[in-house]
NUZABA-553121 format. One record per residue (C-alpha): residue number from 0; residue in one letter; x, y, z. Coordinates in pm, whole numbers. Example, Ala and Ser with C-alpha at 12.3 -4.5 7.8 and 13.67 -1.06 7.14 Angstrom:
% residues 2
     k   r       px       py       pz
     0   A     1230     -450      780
     1   S     1367     -106      714
//
This chain:
% residues 264
     k   r       px       py       pz
     0   M    10158   -14985      974
     1   N    10343   -15080     1290
     2   Y    10158   -15272     1561
     3   S    10114   -15094     1894
     4   E    10013   -15296     2200
     5   Q     9888   -14983     2372
     6   A     9670   -14887     2077
     7   D     9543   -15244     2042
     8   F     9434   -15262     2407
     9   S     9281   -14915     2388
    10   E     9075   -15010     2082
    11   K     8960   -15340     2235
    12   R     8868   -15179     2570
    13   K     8657   -14921     2386
    14   Y     8488   -15198     2184
    15   I     8391   -15378     2507
    16   D     8278   -15062     2685
    17   D     8064   -14961     2387
    18   L     7924   -15312     2357
    19   F     7808   -15336     2717
    20   E     7670   -14983     2713
    21   M     7469   -15087     2407
    22   L     7347   -15403     2585
    23   R     7238   -15221     2903
    24   P     6878   -15153     2791
    25   F     6825   -15522     2711
    26   D     6861   -15629     3077
    27   R     7097   -15925     3029
    28   D     7338   -16084     3277
    29   P     7669   -16143     3093
    30   G     7824   -16294     3406
    31   T     7640   -16620     3328
    32   W     7720   -16632     2957
    33   R     7896   -16905     2765
    34   A     8051   -16690     2489
    35   L     8217   -16745     2153
    36   E     8447   -16514     1959
    37   V     8495   -16568     1586
    38   G     8805   -16429     1419
    39   G     9000   -16345     1733
    40   E     9359   -16386     1619
    41   G     9595   -16263     1890
    42   G     9355   -16318     2180
    43   V     9349   -15963     2321
    44   L     8975   -15907     2276
    45   A     8891   -16256     2404
    46   G     9111   -16203     2709
    47   L     8948   -15872     2794
    48   M     8597   -16004     2728
    49   A     8656   -16314     2945
    50   G     8651   -16096     3254
    51   R     8286   -16010     3182
    52   V     8145   -16358     3111
    53   A     8138   -16706     3268
    54   H     8340   -16882     2997
    55   L     8473   -16783     2656
    56   I     8605   -16975     2358
    57   G     8813   -16771     2116
    58   T     8842   -16906     1762
    59   D     9035   -16812     1451
    60   I     9123   -16974     1120
    61   V     9488   -16920     1215
    62   N     9643   -17176     1450
    63   S     9765   -16935     1717
    64   Q     9939   -17207     1915
    65   A    10149   -17292     1612
    66   V    10223   -16925     1542
    67   Y    10352   -16880     1897
    68   D    10526   -17220     1921
    69   G    10279   -17343     2183
    70   E    10343   -17044     2409
    71   M    10035   -16837     2327
    72   A     9887   -16840     2678
    73   S    10216   -16745     2843
    74   L    10294   -16469     2593
    75   L     9940   -16332     2609
    76   K     9956   -16325     2988
    77   Q    10278   -16123     2969
    78   K    10119   -15885     2718
    79   F     9825   -15830     2953
    80   R    10057   -15755     3244
    81   R    10249   -15500     3037
    82   N     9920   -15323     2972
    83   G     9788   -15327     3328
    84   E     9543   -15614     3283
    85   Q     9493   -15958     3432
    86   L     9428   -16246     3193
    87   P     9161   -16484     3334
    88   L     9298   -16800     3171
    89   E     9072   -17021     3383
    90   K     8775   -16890     3183
    91   L     8938   -16900     2841
    92   E     8993   -17150     2562
    93   F     9152   -17088     2223
    94   L     9069   -17311     1927
    95   M     9151   -17313     1559
    96   A     8816   -17312     1378
    97   D     8661   -17204     1050
    98   A     8378   -16954     1104
    99   Q     8200   -17111      806
   100   N     8196   -17455      971
   101   L     8205   -17417     1349
   102   P     8285   -17733     1551
   103   F     8012   -17676     1810
   104   R     7669   -17826     1864
   105   D     7346   -17639     1801
   106   N     7211   -17393     2060
   107   W     7526   -17399     2275
   108   F     7629   -17036     2333
   109   D     7453   -16747     2505
   110   F     7656   -16484     2321
   111   C     7859   -16492     2000
   112   F     8060   -16199     1871
   113   S     8306   -16103     1601
   114   H     8515   -15788     1563
   115   N     8669   -15686     1230
   116   A     8659   -16036     1087
   117   F     8352   -16056      862
   118   E     8521   -15854      587
   119   H     8783   -16131      570
   120   I     8563   -16443      586
   121   P     8523   -16585      230
   122   D     8151   -16661      272
   123   P     8001   -16425      532
   124   E     7654   -16569      482
   125   M     7771   -16917      577
   126   A     7945   -16773      884
   127   L     7632   -16585      991
   128   R     7423   -16899      956
   129   E     7676   -17090     1168
   130   L     7670   -16828     1441
   131   V     7291   -16841     1453
   132   R     7303   -17221     1462
   133   V     7533   -17241     1766
   134   T     7350   -16967     1960
   135   Q     7070   -17081     2187
   136   P     6719   -16937     2151
   137   G     6710   -16596     2316
   138   G     7086   -16564     2286
   139   L     7267   -16276     2117
   140   V     7499   -16240     1819
   141   Y     7702   -15920     1784
   142   L     7898   -15841     1468
   143   M     8104   -15531     1395
   144   F     8350   -15483     1110
   145   D     8536   -15197      942
   146   P     8655   -15118      677
   147   L     8445   -15280      408
   148   W     8617   -15364       81
   149   T     8426   -15086      -96
   150   A     8544   -14818      150
   151   D     8834   -14587       68
   152   S     9070   -14798      279
   153   G     8893   -15128      219
   154   S     9211   -15282       83
   155   H     9357   -15260      438
   156   F     9676   -15124      275
   157   L     9585   -14766      186
   158   H     9906   -14650      357
   159   L    10102   -14844       92
   160   I     9871   -14795     -206
   161   G     9850   -14419     -170
   162   E     9515   -14337     -332
   163   P     9166   -14403     -190
   164   W     8953   -14654     -381
   165   A     9243   -14737     -616
   166   H     9199   -15105     -526
   167   L     8853   -15093     -686
   168   I     8966   -14960    -1024
   169   E     9313   -15107    -1074
   170   T     9416   -15469    -1125
   171   D     9573   -15672     -848
   172   D     9903   -15663    -1034
   173   Q     9888   -15284    -1054
   174   I     9814   -15258     -683
   175   A    10090   -15505     -602
   176   Q    10333   -15287     -796
   177   R    10217   -14977     -607
   178   M    10271   -15160     -279
   179   M    10611   -15291     -384
   180   D    10721   -14941     -485
   181   A    10614   -14820     -137
   182   G    10827   -15086       33
   183   A    10566   -15354      102
   184   S    10684   -15700      195
   185   S    10588   -16009       -3
   186   T    10370   -16113      293
   187   E    10178   -15784      278
   188   I    10126   -15818      -97
   189   A    10005   -16177      -57
   190   S     9771   -16062      220
   191   Y     9624   -15796       -9
   192   R     9558   -16056     -277
   193   T     9395   -16316      -53
   194   H     9282   -16188      289
   195   M     8974   -15983      196
   196   N     8646   -16131       73
   197   R     8587   -15826     -152
   198   R     8216   -15800      -69
   199   S     8033   -15472     -119
   200   I     7801   -15291      119
   201   A     7516   -15393     -113
   202   Y     7603   -15759      -50
   203   Y     7594   -15720      330
   204   R     7268   -15526      330
   205   D     7097   -15794      126
   206   M     7258   -16083      313
   207   F     7168   -15969      664
   208   T     6810   -15885      567
   209   R     6755   -16212      384
   210   V     6920   -16446      635
   211   T     6762   -16292      945
   212   Q     6418   -16312      784
   213   E     6470   -16670      672
   214   L     6599   -16786     1012
   215   D     6350   -16574     1208
   216   V     6625   -16385     1385
   217   K     6541   -16049     1539
   218   I     6761   -15751     1451
   219   L     6791   -15547     1771
   220   I     7046   -15299     1636
   221   R     7154   -15230     1278
   222   H     7399   -14948     1219
   223   E     7616   -14827      934
   224   W     7875   -14551      950
   225   S     8030   -14351      668
   226   G     8327   -14132      595
   227   S     8683   -14134      474
   228   I     9009   -14171      664
   229   D     9096   -13831      523
   230   P     8777   -13623      485
   231   T     8946   -13403      225
   232   L     8961   -13706       -6
   233   E     8591   -13796        4
   234   D     8542   -13641     -340
   235   H     8855   -13797     -489
   236   P     8785   -13888     -856
   237   N     8857   -14253     -776
   238   R     8528   -14276     -586
   239   A     8317   -14187     -889
   240   A     8528   -14413    -1111
   241   A     8496   -14705     -868
   242   A     8120   -14655     -831
   243   A     8078   -14664    -1208
   244   A     8304   -14969    -1243
   245   H     8106   -15169     -985
   246   G     7758   -15035    -1051
   247   L     7724   -14887     -701
   248   P     7590   -14548     -591
   249   P     7888   -14322     -507
   250   E     7753   -14273     -152
   251   D     7781   -14648      -91
   252   L     8157   -14619     -126
   253   L     8166   -14391      176
   254   V     8014   -14659      402
   255   R     8301   -14775      622
   256   G     8150   -15036      848
   257   L     7854   -15218      996
   258   R     7737   -15351     1327
   259   F     7448   -15583     1402
   260   L     7306   -15704     1730
   261   L     7083   -16004     1670
   262   E     6856   -16204     1900
   263   V     6819   -16568     1801
//
């Protein structure tokens, strides 16, 4: 699917508006926060969020400076201007970092967040433990991600694969052939093979419950949402076949995403 700057900014603005509306009852002052974003390739969300906090470090496993030939800040500033926004570079840093092994000391951040990255991180449990480690007592961790691997579009390439849940019942080679027949590039096919951690909703439910209990982290908000990109396909035979193949209740394959607000 083609990238749209306008759609990207619209999605990220809504994420931030929804986040701060959700935080309102907890009586926090984000203007004083030292914040961390995990999985922020591109920098749009970090740039928008920086206007709400004291300082923000955006991290990603991808070296954005290398991708943009050292011109990331300049190009991002231009992108913000095109979309009617100011980029507060004085409050921003961008670092290449692995979410599973963050290069920060314990108890350093007031607020850590991640948007649509946890379904890609190879070991989400390790990443969650790292986020808790670098967040100071009383600080917040907010995670939101969609779609899960077990959702109808969990492959991230439904538009090229054609059938919901096909990625759960066909081999990678079969899916690659489907994508190739639909005009996918070699980069897209490689991304399908390697860029998702392929964890089920059952994994995340167990992981968040277990880790938060072990680390004595308070779950302030826990929310799942369900559905299909095309509601008419919710009863597609692939869903029952995929549920049987993976030993999951069919309703679990309708769960699209999760969000958690945690207090350390």
